[in-house]
C-alpha positions, -999 to +999 in steps of 0.1 A: +000+002-004+029+023+009+044+018-028+010+024-043+007+055-024+040+070-036+059+068-003+090+049-016+102+037-046+105-001-028+106-028-002+112-062+008+082-083+012+081-122+021+058-149+003+045-181+016+015-184-005+016-155-025+022-122+000+047-106-023+026-111-059-011-109-044-010-075-028+012-061-060-013-076-079-038-058-061-025-025-055-009-019-090+027-030-082+055-055-090+068-078-069+093-110-080+089-141-056+122-153-063+138-191-064+134-210-027+162-198-010+179-174-038+175-143-006+188-160+028+158-156+053+183-149+083+164-125+110+130-130+091+100-146+113+092-178+099+055-187+087+066-218+070+100-225+071+101-246+035+078-223+019+089-186+029+110-166+001+119-134+006+121-110-024+115-071-039+086-052-043+085-019-060+068+007-082+081-009-118+101-036-129+134-013-133+126-008-092+122-043-086+155-054-107+178-022-092+166-044-055+171-081-072+207-071-081+211-060-043+196-090-031+214-112-050+247-096-046+251-087-083+259-063-108+233-041-125+211-061-148+203-048-185+167-050-187+164-030-220+130-034-237+127-051-268+118-082-289+114-114-271+118-137-299+127-172-293+110-175-259+083-196-257+053-186-237+032-217-218-004-213-212-020-231-187-060-229-195-069-252-168-066-242-133-051-209-138-081-196-163-108-213-145-134-190-130-114-159-131-139-123-133-146-114-168-121-080-163-093-103-152-100-128-177-100-099-210-066-079-194-048-112-189-054-125-227-045-092-237-014-090-221-011-127-237-012-112-270+006-083-262+035-112-255+032-128-287+032-094-302+064-091-288+075-122-304+072-148-278+054-184-293+028-194-267+029-230-258-005-253-249+004-263-209-010-288-186+003-299-151-020-329-140-002-327-109-013-286-099-046-304-083-026-317-058-003-289-045-029-269-024-037-297-004+002-304+004+012-265+008-017-263+034-006-290+054+030-282+053+021-242+060-001-251+091+016-274+107+051-253+102+037-223+116+019-239+145+052-256+155+068-219+154+042-205+172+031-233+194+043-214+229+027-184+219-007-196+210-015-218+240+002-194+266-007-158+249-033-165+226-045-128+227-015-120+209-028-131+175-062-116+154-088-143+156-084-159+121-052-164+124-056-180+161-080-203+147-056-212+116-027-222+144-046-239+163-058-261+132-020-267+125-015-281+157-040-306+154-023-318+120-007-355+127+031-358+121+024-384+095+000-359+075+029-336+077+054-362+064+029-376+037+029-341+027+064-334+025+065-370+009+041-353-022+062-326-025+089-342-042+066-356-076+048-323-075+078-302-080+092-333-104+065-325-124+060-288-125+102-294-138+092-316-165+065-290-179+086-260-178+110-277-200+086-275-227+086-237-222+106-203-206+079-185-190+044-193-174+018-164-179-011-168-154-034-144-138-021-130-109-052-129-088-087-141-103-105-111-094-094-071-083-094-065-048-124-066-027-131-040-002-118-044+033-152-056+044-157-083+019-153-119+026-157-131-016-141-121-045-158-105-077-161-142-088-178-157-056-147-173-041-139-171-004-112-143+002-087-159+015-087-194-007-096-170-042-063-151-037-040-177-027-053-204-056-030-189-084-003-177-067+006-209-038+017-233-068+051-217-069+059-218-033+046-255-032+075-259-058+100-230-048+099-219-087+105-179-093+073-158-097+067-121-104+033-102-109+032-069-129+000-048-136-018-058-167-045-037-166-072-018-150-113-029-142-140-007-151-140+012-115-100+016-115-089-014-095-056-028-107-052-065-122-022-080-122-005-108-146+021-133-128+048-147-145+067-177-135+103-196-147+123-227-137+145-218-106+170-193-114+150-177-141+144-143-120+163-120-147+145-138-176+112-129-157+125-092-152+136-092-191+097-102-199+083-083-175+101-049-187+094-057-221+057-060-217+056-031-193+069-008-216+046-027-248+016-017-219+023+012-211+031+004-174+048+036-168+023+056-167+005+033-145+034+034-123+026+071-117-011+065-107-021+069-071-051+059-053-082+077-041-077+084-002 
């Protein structure tokens, strides 16, 4: 929110199920969740240590690239926008394009056409194992979060909001055998994603199925429950640890931002930034970065 309001050029976020990319999509900013472990988590309070990621957030792709170059400990990144010829664009219709609000689907489809116009070749993708990753991620996240917060949730539950308190209590009820089964299941899911990503360079999806709801709403525009709906499209890349980026790709009729998610194989952060920078220039994203929310 501070970025969207123009209070700064960049920030550092943490992402366990989408908490870099989802607020970026809803606020019209850019957020990069790097590959798992690419940025050390030293000093970060864990939520789920095997799913937590640390990454940069900014008003534009260029600002995120500057932060990423510092976080990774390298030199400046050359992101001059230009053709993307020779790159394959994965499009996973099932799951990622199910149940979208009309305005999100229209904006994302327009962004896909723009990427093809920049020279990318669209390739159909399908990962059957994607249906399994949600339950796997939830079991791991709830068990690990409850393990870390166990003493406080038992002795000082008033420290937590009601919704967080109930989720942590739920995690305390997960049997060890279920947690271990989820860890075992994660390996084949990661392998399935790796096989799929061998067929394309970048996967493009909506970042969220609907634009931002108001603070009092419990459901999204498309009817999905708020929390599960927002996590649905972002969390697969926490389960797998693959890098993913959200950037603005349009506006709803009432001005709410709409985000596009780009994902790559592990180590593909600079590829994502390059594709995002070219798309940002094509869609006039530099103008969006100057927009401010009504207050």
